[in-house]
N, C-alpha and C positions, 0 to 999 in steps of 0.2 A: 676761080672756077665758077661758071654760071650755074644758077639754080635750075634744075630740070624737074618738071612735074611728071609723075607717073600718068600716062594717058588713060589707063583704065580707071585709076582712082579719080581723076578729074572728071571723066565721063559719068561716073557713079554719083559724084557730088552734084553735078549739074542736074541730073535726073531727080535727085532728092529735092533740090531747091525748086524745081519746076512743079513737082508734086505738091509742095507746100503752098505755092502761090494762091490757089483758090481759097485757102483758109486764112490768109493774112488779113488781120483787122476784123475778122468776123466775131460777133457777139455770141455768148453762150446760147444754146438752143432754148427756146421758151418752153416751159413745162405746160401740160394741158391745163393745170389749175390757173397758171398765170395768164394763159391765153383766154380762158373763160372769164377771168376777172377783168381783163382789158376790154373784152367784147361788151361787158355790161357797164362800162364807164360812159358817162355822158360827155358831150363836147367840152364841158367845163373841167373834166378830169376827175369828177367825183362818181361814186357808184350810183347806178340808177336807183330810183326809189324802191322798186321791188327787191333789188339786190340788198339794199340797206335794211329793209324789213326782214329779210331772211337771216340777217345777223343777230336779230333779237333772240335771246335764249328761251327755251321751252320752260325752264324753271330758273328762278333767281331769288336767293335769300328767302326761300319758303313760299314765294309767289309763283303760281303756275299761269302760263300764257293762255289767253282765251281768244276771243274774236278780234278781227281786224276790220276797220270800217272807215268811211270818210268822217272827218271830225265835225262837219256841219258848217253852216254859213257864218258862224261867229269867228271862223278862222280863215286864213288865206286859202285860196283854191289849191287843191292838191294835198292839203294837210291830212295825214293819216293818223288814226287812233288805234292803239293796241291795248286791249284790256287784260289785266292780270288780277288774280285774287288768291288768297290763301285757301287751302283745302276746306277749311271750315267756313269760308266766306265771311269771316268776321273782319277781315281787312281787305281793302281793294286798292288797286293801283291803275293808273292810266299813263300810257306813254304816247306822247304826241311828237310826230316828225313833221315840221313845217317845211314844205318843199319850196324853199326860197334860196336861190343861189347865194353863196357866201364866198368871199375871197380869202378868208382866214378864220381864226378863232376869236370868240368874243373876249373882250377885255375892257376894263375900266367902265366908262359910262355906258357903252353899248351893252355890256353884260348886265349892268344894273337896270337898264331900260327893258331888256328882255325879261328879267325876273319880275319887274313891275307889271309888264303886260301879262305874264303868266298868272300873277296873283289876281289881277282884275278878272281874268277869265275864270279862275278857280272860284273866286268869290261870287261871280255872276251866276254860276251854276247852282248856287244854294237857294236863292229866293224862289226858284221854280217850285219848290215844295214848302208847304206851310210848316212853320216851326223850325226852319233851318237858319242858323246864323254863325258866322265865322269872323274872327278878327285877328290881325297879325300880332304876334308877340315877340318874335326874334328873327334874326338872320345869321347865317353862317356859311362857310365854304366847306366843300368835301373834296379832298385830293383825289386825283386820278393818276393812273400809271404814266400817262404822257399828255402833254397839252395843258390848257388852262383848266382850273377846277370847276366843279359845279357850284353855282350860286344858289343858295337855298333859303327858304323862309318857313317859319312854323306858324300855322293858324290854329287858334283854339276856338272852340264853340260847341254847338250842340245840334243834333238832329232830333227834334222833338225833345224828349226827356233824356236822351242818351248823350252824354258828353263825348266829344270826338276831338281828335287832333289831325290836322291835315298838313302834310309836308309838300312843299312845292319847290322844284329845282329847275334850273335852266342852264344850258351849255350849248356847245356845238359838237356835232358828231356826223360823220359821213357827209360832210359838206352842207349840212342843214342845221336849223335850230332844233334842239331837243328840249322837250319839257317833260318832267316826270312829276306826277301827282299821286301821293300815297295818303289814304284816309283810313284811320283805325280808331277803335275805342280808346279813350285815354286811360282806361283801367290797365292797359298792357304796360308793365313797367319797362319793357325793352323796346317801346314803340319808336323812340328816336333812333336807336341803333339799327333796328330792323329796317326802317324807312331809308336810312342812309346806306346800308349795305345794298338794298335793292337798287337805289338810284345809281350807285357806283357801278354795280354789275351791269346794268343796262347801258350806261354811257361807255364803259370799257369795251363791251361787246360791239357796240356800234362803231367805235373808233378802230376796231380791228386790231 
């Protein structure tokens, strides 16, 4: 006996299939937040410099965010500097974002070269004032939630009669080179841990 289809059921099935055709293969709708983030991306697929700067926290590891400015002619054009300090202003930090396109994250020799450059700049800032001297004493890495770690070095020295310790770190974040410089009196027993927490918080925030 030949199979017979119910005409009404077949018509209803065709109508349902036709109604679904416009949605076949469509991606989920973009949220307003996703659309805003995409609009702020550069042609290289990284966030714009201003969007990256907005990722920096207002407070991180006891340091509060201050002013944002151009880093000066010692750095590549477009480099931005964000100042941080503890409420007592006994410790200060500087976050540099070098607006230089990168195809990936720093590793191996490139990471070491970036840290060397950051150290030269950090040391060069000291002779501007009489009685300042700094010298490197050690290097280490700080882990981050994702991506390559921060490469860091410790500088010991003095600002006049005051012994200080300066921590300098370099990595990539938001498609740019990130440098973090933290300077504090060496009488603080937790200075290494505090500087590390700050650098990690800043890098993690920039990497989103």
